[in-house]
PyMOL Python script that loads the backbone (N, CA, C, O; Angstrom):
from pymol import cmd

cmd.read_pdbstr("""\
ATOM      1  N   MET A   1     -15.636 -13.312  36.081  1.00  0.00           N
ATOM      2  CA  MET A   1     -14.578 -13.582  36.582  1.00  0.00           C
ATOM      3  C   MET A   1     -13.732 -14.085  35.018  1.00  0.00           C
ATOM      4  O   MET A   1     -14.089 -14.813  34.091  1.00  0.00           O
ATOM      5  N   THR A   2     -12.563 -13.350  35.270  1.00  0.00           N
ATOM      6  CA  THR A   2     -11.723 -14.299  33.243  1.00  0.00           C
ATOM      7  C   THR A   2     -10.453 -13.917  33.946  1.00  0.00           C
ATOM      8  O   THR A   2     -10.013 -13.121  34.776  1.00  0.00           O
ATOM      9  N   LEU A   3      -9.949 -15.341  32.831  1.00  0.00           N
ATOM     10  CA  LEU A   3      -8.313 -15.267  33.280  1.00  0.00           C
ATOM     11  C   LEU A   3      -7.299 -14.850  32.428  1.00  0.00           C
ATOM     12  O   LEU A   3      -7.533 -15.239  31.284  1.00  0.00           O
ATOM     13  N   ASP A   4      -6.521 -14.372  32.497  1.00  0.00           N
ATOM     14  CA  ASP A   4      -5.669 -13.305  31.747  1.00  0.00           C
ATOM     15  C   ASP A   4      -4.467 -14.400  31.882  1.00  0.00           C
ATOM     16  O   ASP A   4      -4.146 -14.639  33.046  1.00  0.00           O
ATOM     17  N   GLU A   5      -3.742 -15.114  30.844  1.00  0.00           N
ATOM     18  CA  GLU A   5      -2.674 -15.955  31.393  1.00  0.00           C
ATOM     19  C   GLU A   5      -1.311 -15.093  30.757  1.00  0.00           C
ATOM     20  O   GLU A   5      -0.227 -15.676  30.778  1.00  0.00           O
ATOM     21  N   ARG A   6      -1.375 -14.034  30.329  1.00  0.00           N
ATOM     22  CA  ARG A   6      -0.139 -13.407  30.102  1.00  0.00           C
ATOM     23  C   ARG A   6       0.361 -12.612  31.368  1.00  0.00           C
ATOM     24  O   ARG A   6      -0.680 -12.067  31.738  1.00  0.00           O
ATOM     25  N   HIS A   7       1.104 -12.326  32.028  1.00  0.00           N
ATOM     26  CA  HIS A   7       1.158 -11.177  33.716  1.00  0.00           C
ATOM     27  C   HIS A   7       1.503 -10.151  32.330  1.00  0.00           C
ATOM     28  O   HIS A   7       2.202 -10.343  31.336  1.00  0.00           O
ATOM     29  N   GLY A   8       0.613  -8.916  32.805  1.00  0.00           N
ATOM     30  CA  GLY A   8       1.171  -7.826  32.496  1.00  0.00           C
ATOM     31  C   GLY A   8      -0.181  -7.606  31.200  1.00  0.00           C
ATOM     32  O   GLY A   8      -0.758  -6.523  31.305  1.00  0.00           O
ATOM     33  N   SER A   9      -0.444  -8.086  30.600  1.00  0.00           N
ATOM     34  CA  SER A   9      -1.056  -8.017  29.322  1.00  0.00           C
ATOM     35  C   SER A   9      -2.683  -7.456  29.497  1.00  0.00           C
ATOM     36  O   SER A   9      -3.220  -7.718  30.574  1.00  0.00           O
ATOM     37  N   SER A  10      -3.336  -6.830  28.653  1.00  0.00           N
ATOM     38  CA  SER A  10      -4.697  -6.176  28.843  1.00  0.00           C
ATOM     39  C   SER A  10      -5.620  -7.114  28.410  1.00  0.00           C
ATOM     40  O   SER A  10      -6.836  -6.955  28.514  1.00  0.00           O
ATOM     41  N   SER A  11      -4.872  -8.473  27.738  1.00  0.00           N
ATOM     42  CA  SER A  11      -6.436  -9.211  27.002  1.00  0.00           C
ATOM     43  C   SER A  11      -6.916  -9.900  27.986  1.00  0.00           C
ATOM     44  O   SER A  11      -6.438  -9.648  29.092  1.00  0.00           O
ATOM     45  N   SER A  12      -7.967 -10.939  27.895  1.00  0.00           N
ATOM     46  CA  SER A  12      -8.266 -11.824  28.449  1.00  0.00           C
ATOM     47  C   SER A  12      -8.621 -13.293  27.604  1.00  0.00           C
ATOM     48  O   SER A  12      -9.044 -13.470  26.462  1.00  0.00           O
ATOM     49  N   ASN A  13      -8.301 -14.128  28.552  1.00  0.00           N
ATOM     50  CA  ASN A  13      -8.574 -15.104  27.764  1.00  0.00           C
ATOM     51  C   ASN A  13      -7.801 -15.928  27.573  1.00  0.00           C
ATOM     52  O   ASN A  13      -8.127 -17.105  27.728  1.00  0.00           O
ATOM     53  N   SER A  14      -6.454 -15.554  27.152  1.00  0.00           N
ATOM     54  CA  SER A  14      -5.050 -15.435  26.334  1.00  0.00           C
ATOM     55  C   SER A  14      -4.700 -17.163  26.764  1.00  0.00           C
ATOM     56  O   SER A  14      -4.906 -17.810  27.791  1.00  0.00           O
ATOM     57  N   SER A  15      -4.193 -17.442  25.677  1.00  0.00           N
ATOM     58  CA  SER A  15      -3.463 -18.833  25.672  1.00  0.00           C
ATOM     59  C   SER A  15      -2.177 -18.852  25.889  1.00  0.00           C
ATOM     60  O   SER A  15      -1.718 -19.874  26.400  1.00  0.00           O
ATOM     61  N   ASP A  16      -1.217 -17.672  25.541  1.00  0.00           N
ATOM     62  CA  ASP A  16       0.042 -17.704  25.487  1.00  0.00           C
ATOM     63  C   ASP A  16       0.665 -17.918  26.763  1.00  0.00           C
ATOM     64  O   ASP A  16       0.286 -17.589  27.887  1.00  0.00           O
ATOM     65  N   ASP A  17       1.681 -18.526  26.385  1.00  0.00           N
ATOM     66  CA  ASP A  17       2.768 -18.919  27.220  1.00  0.00           C
ATOM     67  C   ASP A  17       3.502 -17.711  28.666  1.00  0.00           C
ATOM     68  O   ASP A  17       4.345 -16.881  28.324  1.00  0.00           O
ATOM     69  N   SER A  18       3.167 -17.767  29.784  1.00  0.00           N
ATOM     70  CA  SER A  18       3.812 -16.908  30.681  1.00  0.00           C
ATOM     71  C   SER A  18       5.746 -17.648  31.120  1.00  0.00           C
ATOM     72  O   SER A  18       6.013 -18.808  31.434  1.00  0.00           O
ATOM     73  N   SER A  19       6.621 -16.594  30.986  1.00  0.00           N
ATOM     74  CA  SER A  19       7.710 -17.007  31.306  1.00  0.00           C
ATOM     75  C   SER A  19       8.062 -17.124  32.581  1.00  0.00           C
ATOM     76  O   SER A  19       8.910 -17.911  33.001  1.00  0.00           O
ATOM     77  N   ASP A  20       7.329 -16.232  33.331  1.00  0.00           N
ATOM     78  CA  ASP A  20       7.386 -16.785  34.653  1.00  0.00           C
ATOM     79  C   ASP A  20       6.540 -17.667  35.546  1.00  0.00           C
ATOM     80  O   ASP A  20       6.690 -17.967  36.730  1.00  0.00           O
ATOM     81  N   GLY A  21       5.615 -18.003  34.670  1.00  0.00           N
ATOM     82  CA  GLY A  21       4.349 -18.898  35.595  1.00  0.00           C
ATOM     83  C   GLY A  21       3.338 -17.308  36.132  1.00  0.00           C
ATOM     84  O   GLY A  21       2.923 -17.298  37.291  1.00  0.00           O
ATOM     85  N   SER A  22       3.170 -16.637  35.627  1.00  0.00           N
ATOM     86  CA  SER A  22       2.233 -15.693  36.511  1.00  0.00           C
ATOM     87  C   SER A  22       0.695 -15.875  35.325  1.00  0.00           C
ATOM     88  O   SER A  22       0.883 -16.356  34.208  1.00  0.00           O
ATOM     89  N   PHE A  23      -0.293 -15.567  35.631  1.00  0.00           N
ATOM     90  CA  PHE A  23      -1.702 -15.321  35.574  1.00  0.00           C
ATOM     91  C   PHE A  23      -2.229 -14.361  36.411  1.00  0.00           C
ATOM     92  O   PHE A  23      -1.897 -14.114  37.571  1.00  0.00           O
ATOM     93  N   ILE A  24      -3.153 -13.792  35.673  1.00  0.00           N
ATOM     94  CA  ILE A  24      -4.177 -12.697  36.304  1.00  0.00           C
ATOM     95  C   ILE A  24      -5.275 -13.618  36.148  1.00  0.00           C
ATOM     96  O   ILE A  24      -5.514 -14.536  35.364  1.00  0.00           O
ATOM     97  N   ILE A  25      -6.228 -12.786  37.717  1.00  0.00           N
ATOM     98  CA  ILE A  25      -7.733 -13.167  37.419  1.00  0.00           C
ATOM     99  C   ILE A  25      -8.234 -11.939  37.974  1.00  0.00           C
ATOM    100  O   ILE A  25      -8.010 -11.458  39.084  1.00  0.00           O
ATOM    101  N   LYS A  26      -9.143 -11.384  36.778  1.00  0.00           N
ATOM    102  CA  LYS A  26      -9.746 -10.222  36.754  1.00  0.00           C
ATOM    103  C   LYS A  26     -11.401 -10.514  36.735  1.00  0.00           C
ATOM    104  O   LYS A  26     -12.057 -11.282  36.032  1.00  0.00           O
ATOM    105  N   SER A  27     -11.949  -9.252  38.181  1.00  0.00           N
ATOM    106  CA  SER A  27     -13.157  -9.088  38.162  1.00  0.00           C
ATOM    107  C   SER A  27     -13.822  -8.565  37.164  1.00  0.00           C
ATOM    108  O   SER A  27     -13.481  -7.535  36.583  1.00  0.00           O
ATOM    109  N   THR A  28     -15.223  -9.522  36.793  1.00  0.00           N
ATOM    110  CA  THR A  28     -15.952  -8.808  35.577  1.00  0.00           C
ATOM    111  C   THR A  28     -17.277  -8.169  36.060  1.00  0.00           C
ATOM    112  O   THR A  28     -18.221  -7.813  35.354  1.00  0.00           O
ATOM    113  N   ASP A  29     -17.142  -8.086  37.580  1.00  0.00           N
ATOM    114  CA  ASP A  29     -18.596  -7.159  37.962  1.00  0.00           C
ATOM    115  C   ASP A  29     -18.572  -5.810  37.704  1.00  0.00           C
ATOM    116  O   ASP A  29     -17.774  -5.032  38.228  1.00  0.00           O
ATOM    117  N   PRO A  30     -19.660  -5.427  36.691  1.00  0.00           N
ATOM    118  CA  PRO A  30     -19.583  -3.936  36.294  1.00  0.00           C
ATOM    119  C   PRO A  30     -20.162  -3.061  37.901  1.00  0.00           C
ATOM    120  O   PRO A  30     -19.954  -1.856  38.044  1.00  0.00           O
ATOM    121  N   LYS A  31     -20.692  -3.679  38.698  1.00  0.00           N
ATOM    122  CA  LYS A  31     -20.766  -2.757  39.782  1.00  0.00           C
ATOM    123  C   LYS A  31     -20.252  -2.408  40.873  1.00  0.00           C
ATOM    124  O   LYS A  31     -20.825  -1.793  41.772  1.00  0.00           O
ATOM    125  N   ARG A  32     -18.564  -2.971  40.849  1.00  0.00           N
ATOM    126  CA  ARG A  32     -18.086  -2.795  41.697  1.00  0.00           C
ATOM    127  C   ARG A  32     -16.412  -2.060  41.004  1.00  0.00           C
ATOM    128  O   ARG A  32     -16.437  -1.621  39.854  1.00  0.00           O
ATOM    129  N   PRO A  33     -15.733  -2.031  41.416  1.00  0.00           N
ATOM    130  CA  PRO A  33     -14.309  -1.210  40.838  1.00  0.00           C
ATOM    131  C   PRO A  33     -13.524  -2.368  40.867  1.00  0.00           C
ATOM    132  O   PRO A  33     -13.623  -3.371  41.574  1.00  0.00           O
ATOM    133  N   PRO A  34     -12.623  -2.032  39.872  1.00  0.00           N
ATOM    134  CA  PRO A  34     -11.745  -3.255  38.921  1.00  0.00           C
ATOM    135  C   PRO A  34     -11.094  -3.956  40.216  1.00  0.00           C
ATOM    136  O   PRO A  34     -10.817  -3.360  41.257  1.00  0.00           O
ATOM    137  N   LEU A  35     -10.965  -4.864  40.052  1.00  0.00           N
ATOM    138  CA  LEU A  35      -9.968  -5.927  40.686  1.00  0.00           C
ATOM    139  C   LEU A  35      -9.547  -6.853  40.448  1.00  0.00           C
ATOM    140  O   LEU A  35     -10.184  -7.841  40.083  1.00  0.00           O
ATOM    141  N   TRP A  36      -8.102  -6.762  40.624  1.00  0.00           N
ATOM    142  CA  TRP A  36      -6.904  -8.205  39.627  1.00  0.00           C
ATOM    143  C   TRP A  36      -6.156  -8.685  40.951  1.00  0.00           C
ATOM    144  O   TRP A  36      -5.674  -8.113  41.928  1.00  0.00           O
ATOM    145  N   PHE A  37      -6.287 -10.020  40.518  1.00  0.00           N
ATOM    146  CA  PHE A  37      -5.357 -11.130  41.328  1.00  0.00           C
ATOM    147  C   PHE A  37      -3.992 -11.215  40.387  1.00  0.00           C
ATOM    148  O   PHE A  37      -4.056 -11.577  39.212  1.00  0.00           O
ATOM    149  N   VAL A  38      -2.899 -10.885  40.960  1.00  0.00           N
ATOM    150  CA  VAL A  38      -1.771 -11.209  40.442  1.00  0.00           C
ATOM    151  C   VAL A  38      -1.204 -12.856  41.120  1.00  0.00           C
ATOM    152  O   VAL A  38      -0.707 -12.976  42.239  1.00  0.00           O
ATOM    153  N   CYS A  39      -1.425 -13.996  40.145  1.00  0.00           N
ATOM    154  CA  CYS A  39      -0.580 -14.864  40.971  1.00  0.00           C
ATOM    155  C   CYS A  39       0.300 -15.604  40.215  1.00  0.00           C
ATOM    156  O   CYS A  39       0.261 -15.744  38.992  1.00  0.00           O
ATOM    157  N   HIS A  40       1.215 -16.142  41.101  1.00  0.00           N
ATOM    158  CA  HIS A  40       2.130 -16.458  40.392  1.00  0.00           C
ATOM    159  C   HIS A  40       2.774 -18.138  41.029  1.00  0.00           C
ATOM    160  O   HIS A  40       2.995 -18.526  42.176  1.00  0.00           O
ATOM    161  N   ALA A  41       2.905 -18.749  39.812  1.00  0.00           N
ATOM    162  CA  ALA A  41       2.906 -20.172  40.078  1.00  0.00           C
ATOM    163  C   ALA A  41       4.326 -20.576  40.194  1.00  0.00           C
ATOM    164  O   ALA A  41       5.266 -20.000  39.646  1.00  0.00           O
ATOM    165  N   HIS A  42       4.409 -21.823  41.109  1.00  0.00           N
ATOM    166  CA  HIS A  42       6.068 -22.210  41.331  1.00  0.00           C
ATOM    167  C   HIS A  42       6.699 -22.565  39.801  1.00  0.00           C
ATOM    168  O   HIS A  42       7.794 -22.196  39.377  1.00  0.00           O
ATOM    169  N   SER A  43       5.758 -23.333  39.140  1.00  0.00           N
ATOM    170  CA  SER A  43       6.117 -24.411  38.283  1.00  0.00           C
ATOM    171  C   SER A  43       5.177 -24.227  37.130  1.00  0.00           C
ATOM    172  O   SER A  43       4.046 -23.775  37.311  1.00  0.00           O
ATOM    173  N   ALA A  44       5.570 -24.526  36.099  1.00  0.00           N
ATOM    174  CA  ALA A  44       4.798 -24.560  34.531  1.00  0.00           C
ATOM    175  C   ALA A  44       3.798 -25.594  34.987  1.00  0.00           C
ATOM    176  O   ALA A  44       2.656 -25.357  34.595  1.00  0.00           O
ATOM    177  N   GLU A  45       3.877 -26.180  35.381  1.00  0.00           N
ATOM    178  CA  GLU A  45       2.621 -27.880  35.769  1.00  0.00           C
ATOM    179  C   GLU A  45       1.377 -26.960  36.789  1.00  0.00           C
ATOM    180  O   GLU A  45       0.182 -26.785  36.554  1.00  0.00           O
ATOM    181  N   SER A  46       2.126 -26.545  37.837  1.00  0.00           N
ATOM    182  CA  SER A  46       1.371 -25.700  38.718  1.00  0.00           C
ATOM    183  C   SER A  46       0.406 -24.736  38.165  1.00  0.00           C
ATOM    184  O   SER A  46      -0.791 -24.663  38.441  1.00  0.00           O
ATOM    185  N   ARG A  47       1.063 -24.025  37.369  1.00  0.00           N
ATOM    186  CA  ARG A  47       0.334 -22.812  36.347  1.00  0.00           C
ATOM    187  C   ARG A  47      -0.836 -23.529  35.789  1.00  0.00           C
ATOM    188  O   ARG A  47      -1.980 -23.179  36.077  1.00  0.00           O
ATOM    189  N   SER A  48      -0.469 -24.954  34.656  1.00  0.00           N
ATOM    190  CA  SER A  48      -1.216 -25.328  34.176  1.00  0.00           C
ATOM    191  C   SER A  48      -2.425 -25.999  35.029  1.00  0.00           C
ATOM    192  O   SER A  48      -3.541 -25.614  34.678  1.00  0.00           O
ATOM    193  N   GLU A  49      -2.393 -26.767  35.898  1.00  0.00           N
ATOM    194  CA  GLU A  49      -3.109 -27.058  37.209  1.00  0.00           C
ATOM    195  C   GLU A  49      -4.140 -25.938  37.281  1.00  0.00           C
ATOM    196  O   GLU A  49      -5.277 -25.983  36.813  1.00  0.00           O
ATOM    197  N   TRP A  50      -3.509 -24.809  38.011  1.00  0.00           N
ATOM    198  CA  TRP A  50      -4.426 -23.935  38.182  1.00  0.00           C
ATOM    199  C   TRP A  50      -5.437 -23.293  37.517  1.00  0.00           C
ATOM    200  O   TRP A  50      -6.525 -22.868  37.905  1.00  0.00           O
ATOM    201  N   LEU A  51      -4.740 -23.295  36.146  1.00  0.00           N
ATOM    202  CA  LEU A  51      -5.467 -22.750  35.149  1.00  0.00           C
ATOM    203  C   LEU A  51      -6.924 -23.593  34.721  1.00  0.00           C
ATOM    204  O   LEU A  51      -8.083 -23.259  34.476  1.00  0.00           O
ATOM    205  N   GLN A  52      -6.195 -24.803  34.781  1.00  0.00           N
ATOM    206  CA  GLN A  52      -7.171 -26.002  34.558  1.00  0.00           C
ATOM    207  C   GLN A  52      -8.503 -25.872  35.345  1.00  0.00           C
ATOM    208  O   GLN A  52      -9.612 -25.799  34.815  1.00  0.00           O
ATOM    209  N   ASN A  53      -8.211 -25.850  36.888  1.00  0.00           N
ATOM    210  CA  ASN A  53      -9.063 -25.477  37.968  1.00  0.00           C
ATOM    211  C   ASN A  53      -9.694 -24.771  37.736  1.00  0.00           C
ATOM    212  O   ASN A  53     -10.840 -25.220  37.733  1.00  0.00           O
ATOM    213  N   LEU A  54      -9.628 -23.432  37.420  1.00  0.00           N
ATOM    214  CA  LEU A  54     -10.325 -22.390  37.304  1.00  0.00           C
ATOM    215  C   LEU A  54     -11.262 -22.011  35.957  1.00  0.00           C
ATOM    216  O   LEU A  54     -12.260 -21.291  35.972  1.00  0.00           O
ATOM    217  N   ARG A  55     -10.642 -22.725  34.724  1.00  0.00           N
ATOM    218  CA  ARG A  55     -11.126 -22.826  33.673  1.00  0.00           C
ATOM    219  C   ARG A  55     -12.798 -23.818  34.272  1.00  0.00           C
ATOM    220  O   ARG A  55     -13.986 -23.498  34.235  1.00  0.00           O
ATOM    221  N   GLN A  56     -12.300 -24.682  34.617  1.00  0.00           N
ATOM    222  CA  GLN A  56     -13.462 -25.785  35.170  1.00  0.00           C
ATOM    223  C   GLN A  56     -14.716 -25.238  36.101  1.00  0.00           C
ATOM    224  O   GLN A  56     -15.906 -25.555  36.130  1.00  0.00           O
ATOM    225  N   ILE A  57     -13.729 -24.030  37.042  1.00  0.00           N
ATOM    226  CA  ILE A  57     -14.785 -23.465  37.543  1.00  0.00           C
ATOM    227  C   ILE A  57     -15.863 -22.399  37.223  1.00  0.00           C
ATOM    228  O   ILE A  57     -16.853 -22.000  37.836  1.00  0.00           O
ATOM    229  N   LEU A  58     -15.143 -22.004  35.700  1.00  0.00           N
ATOM    230  CA  LEU A  58     -15.782 -20.975  35.202  1.00  0.00           C
ATOM    231  C   LEU A  58     -17.082 -21.687  34.256  1.00  0.00           C
ATOM    232  O   LEU A  58     -18.212 -21.227  34.090  1.00  0.00           O
ATOM    233  N   GLN A  59     -16.631 -22.664  33.840  1.00  0.00           N
ATOM    234  CA  GLN A  59     -17.594 -24.105  33.249  1.00  0.00           C
ATOM    235  C   GLN A  59     -19.064 -23.554  33.939  1.00  0.00           C
ATOM    236  O   GLN A  59     -20.049 -22.827  33.810  1.00  0.00           O
ATOM    237  N   THR A  60     -18.441 -24.399  34.659  1.00  0.00           N
ATOM    238  CA  THR A  60     -19.643 -24.780  35.921  1.00  0.00           C
ATOM    239  C   THR A  60     -20.458 -23.641  36.324  1.00  0.00           C
ATOM    240  O   THR A  60     -21.686 -23.710  36.360  1.00  0.00           O
ATOM    241  N   GLN A  61     -19.919 -22.786  36.573  1.00  0.00           N
ATOM    242  CA  GLN A  61     -20.819 -21.400  36.656  1.00  0.00           C
ATOM    243  C   GLN A  61     -21.311 -21.058  35.631  1.00  0.00           C
ATOM    244  O   GLN A  61     -22.448 -20.612  35.786  1.00  0.00           O
ATOM    245  N   GLN A  62     -20.898 -21.070  34.464  1.00  0.00           N
ATOM    246  CA  GLN A  62     -21.642 -20.659  32.775  1.00  0.00           C
ATOM    247  C   GLN A  62     -22.630 -21.972  32.824  1.00  0.00           C
ATOM    248  O   GLN A  62     -23.609 -21.709  32.127  1.00  0.00           O
ATOM    249  N   ASP A  63     -22.718 -23.072  33.295  1.00  0.00           N
ATOM    250  CA  ASP A  63     -23.750 -24.182  32.848  1.00  0.00           C
ATOM    251  C   ASP A  63     -24.720 -23.822  34.047  1.00  0.00           C
ATOM    252  O   ASP A  63     -25.912 -23.718  33.757  1.00  0.00           O
ATOM    253  N   PHE A  64     -24.465 -23.688  34.927  1.00  0.00           N
ATOM    254  CA  PHE A  64     -25.226 -23.004  36.109  1.00  0.00           C
ATOM    255  C   PHE A  64     -26.062 -21.948  35.899  1.00  0.00           C
ATOM    256  O   PHE A  64     -27.274 -22.134  36.001  1.00  0.00           O
ATOM    257  N   LEU A  65     -25.792 -21.278  35.729  1.00  0.00           N
ATOM    258  CA  LEU A  65     -26.296 -19.750  34.961  1.00  0.00           C
ATOM    259  C   LEU A  65     -27.535 -20.296  33.740  1.00  0.00           C
ATOM    260  O   LEU A  65     -28.709 -20.056  34.022  1.00  0.00           O
ATOM    261  N   LYS A  66     -27.240 -20.984  32.477  1.00  0.00           N
ATOM    262  CA  LYS A  66     -27.746 -21.119  31.384  1.00  0.00           C
ATOM    263  C   LYS A  66     -28.902 -22.296  32.092  1.00  0.00           C
ATOM    264  O   LYS A  66     -30.020 -22.409  31.590  1.00  0.00           O
ATOM    265  N   ALA A  67     -28.600 -22.897  32.958  1.00  0.00           N
ATOM    266  CA  ALA A  67     -29.366 -23.750  33.711  1.00  0.00           C
ATOM    267  C   ALA A  67     -30.297 -23.148  34.614  1.00  0.00           C
ATOM    268  O   ALA A  67     -31.097 -23.903  35.167  1.00  0.00           O
ATOM    269  N   ILE A  68     -30.333 -22.057  34.835  1.00  0.00           N
ATOM    270  CA  ILE A  68     -31.496 -21.290  35.810  1.00  0.00           C
ATOM    271  C   ILE A  68     -32.365 -20.146  34.939  1.00  0.00           C
ATOM    272  O   ILE A  68     -33.446 -19.598  35.153  1.00  0.00           O
ATOM    273  N   GLN A  69     -31.519 -20.059  34.009  1.00  0.00           N
ATOM    274  CA  GLN A  69     -31.922 -18.949  33.208  1.00  0.00           C
ATOM    275  C   GLN A  69     -32.916 -19.368  32.179  1.00  0.00           C
ATOM    276  O   GLN A  69     -33.649 -18.595  31.561  1.00  0.00           O
ATOM    277  N   SER A  70     -32.867 -20.819  32.037  1.00  0.00           N
ATOM    278  CA  SER A  70     -33.735 -21.240  30.767  1.00  0.00           C
ATOM    279  C   SER A  70     -33.535 -22.903  30.963  1.00  0.00           C
ATOM    280  O   SER A  70     -32.954 -23.523  30.072  1.00  0.00           O
ATOM    281  N   PRO A  71     -34.124 -23.726  32.370  1.00  0.00           N
ATOM    282  CA  PRO A  71     -34.006 -25.048  31.961  1.00  0.00           C
ATOM    283  C   PRO A  71     -34.498 -25.919  31.707  1.00  0.00           C
ATOM    284  O   PRO A  71     -34.082 -27.043  31.987  1.00  0.00           O
ATOM    285  N   ILE A  72     -36.178 -25.515  30.722  1.00  0.00           N
ATOM    286  CA  ILE A  72     -35.952 -26.562  29.751  1.00  0.00           C
ATOM    287  C   ILE A  72     -35.160 -26.796  28.551  1.00  0.00           C
ATOM    288  O   ILE A  72     -35.016 -27.901  28.027  1.00  0.00           O
ATOM    289  N   ALA A  73     -34.672 -25.744  28.157  1.00  0.00           N
ATOM    290  CA  ALA A  73     -33.933 -25.379  26.858  1.00  0.00           C
ATOM    291  C   ALA A  73     -32.506 -26.121  27.497  1.00  0.00           C
ATOM    292  O   ALA A  73     -31.930 -26.899  26.737  1.00  0.00           O
ATOM    293  N   TYR A  74     -31.982 -25.925  28.729  1.00  0.00           N
ATOM    294  CA  TYR A  74     -30.541 -26.804  28.982  1.00  0.00           C
ATOM    295  C   TYR A  74     -30.963 -27.934  29.302  1.00  0.00           C
ATOM    296  O   TYR A  74     -30.139 -28.814  29.052  1.00  0.00           O
ATOM    297  N   GLN A  75     -32.186 -28.397  29.888  1.00  0.00           N
ATOM    298  CA  GLN A  75     -32.497 -29.784  30.045  1.00  0.00           C
ATOM    299  C   GLN A  75     -32.338 -30.873  28.737  1.00  0.00           C
ATOM    300  O   GLN A  75     -31.920 -32.025  28.624  1.00  0.00           O
ATOM    301  N   LYS A  76     -32.975 -29.731  27.712  1.00  0.00           N
ATOM    302  CA  LYS A  76     -32.752 -30.459  26.552  1.00  0.00           C
ATOM    303  C   LYS A  76     -31.313 -30.656  25.861  1.00  0.00           C
ATOM    304  O   LYS A  76     -31.080 -31.779  25.415  1.00  0.00           O
ATOM    305  N   GLU A  77     -30.627 -29.962  25.772  1.00  0.00           N
ATOM    306  CA  GLU A  77     -29.462 -29.770  25.388  1.00  0.00           C
ATOM    307  C   GLU A  77     -28.620 -30.851  26.475  1.00  0.00           C
ATOM    308  O   GLU A  77     -27.807 -31.642  25.996  1.00  0.00           O
ATOM    309  N   GLN A  78     -28.818 -30.826  27.606  1.00  0.00           N
ATOM    310  CA  GLN A  78     -27.711 -32.037  28.425  1.00  0.00           C
ATOM    311  C   GLN A  78     -28.427 -33.736  27.910  1.00  0.00           C
ATOM    312  O   GLN A  78     -27.701 -34.728  27.851  1.00  0.00           O
ATOM    313  N   THR A  79     -29.954 -33.781  27.578  1.00  0.00           N
ATOM    314  CA  THR A  79     -30.487 -34.857  26.941  1.00  0.00           C
ATOM    315  C   THR A  79     -29.643 -35.132  25.400  1.00  0.00           C
ATOM    316  O   THR A  79     -29.473 -36.235  24.879  1.00  0.00           O
ATOM    317  N   LYS A  80     -29.317 -34.183  25.018  1.00  0.00           N
ATOM    318  CA  LYS A  80     -29.191 -34.486  23.432  1.00  0.00           C
ATOM    319  C   LYS A  80     -27.369 -34.702  23.533  1.00  0.00           C
ATOM    320  O   LYS A  80     -26.708 -35.405  22.769  1.00  0.00           O
ATOM    321  N   GLU A  81     -26.893 -33.972  24.568  1.00  0.00           N
ATOM    322  CA  GLU A  81     -25.507 -34.725  25.034  1.00  0.00           C
ATOM    323  C   GLU A  81     -25.184 -35.901  25.161  1.00  0.00           C
ATOM    324  O   GLU A  81     -24.268 -36.469  24.566  1.00  0.00           O
ATOM    325  N   ALA A  82     -26.319 -36.600  26.384  1.00  0.00           N
ATOM    326  CA  ALA A  82     -25.798 -38.159  27.029  1.00  0.00           C
ATOM    327  C   ALA A  82     -26.327 -39.030  25.648  1.00  0.00           C
ATOM    328  O   ALA A  82     -26.084 -40.236  25.666  1.00  0.00           O
ATOM    329  N   SER A  83     -26.759 -38.690  24.921  1.00  0.00           N
ATOM    330  CA  SER A  83     -27.259 -39.663  23.498  1.00  0.00           C
ATOM    331  C   SER A  83     -26.175 -40.042  22.621  1.00  0.00           C
ATOM    332  O   SER A  83     -26.402 -40.711  21.613  1.00  0.00           O
TER     333      SER A  83
END
""", "prot")
cmd.dss("prot")
cmd.show_as("cartoon", "prot")
cmd.util.cbc("prot")
cmd.orient("prot")
């Protein structure tokens, strides 16, 4: 999944502001047909909150993937960050 913060744009993970509060969630599964969800927030604050939560979910998924692909390296990285 990627986030496109500019409605109607083809670039992903852009940080440009959208005047209508919209953003796009794109599926990145290469085994499935393209799937996009166009989302419209009621306010700039709501849009910002949605994007922050979605970014946090994506980061958690990436961290989990790192942990299961290379558990020892991931644990060393976590120990280093805690120091």
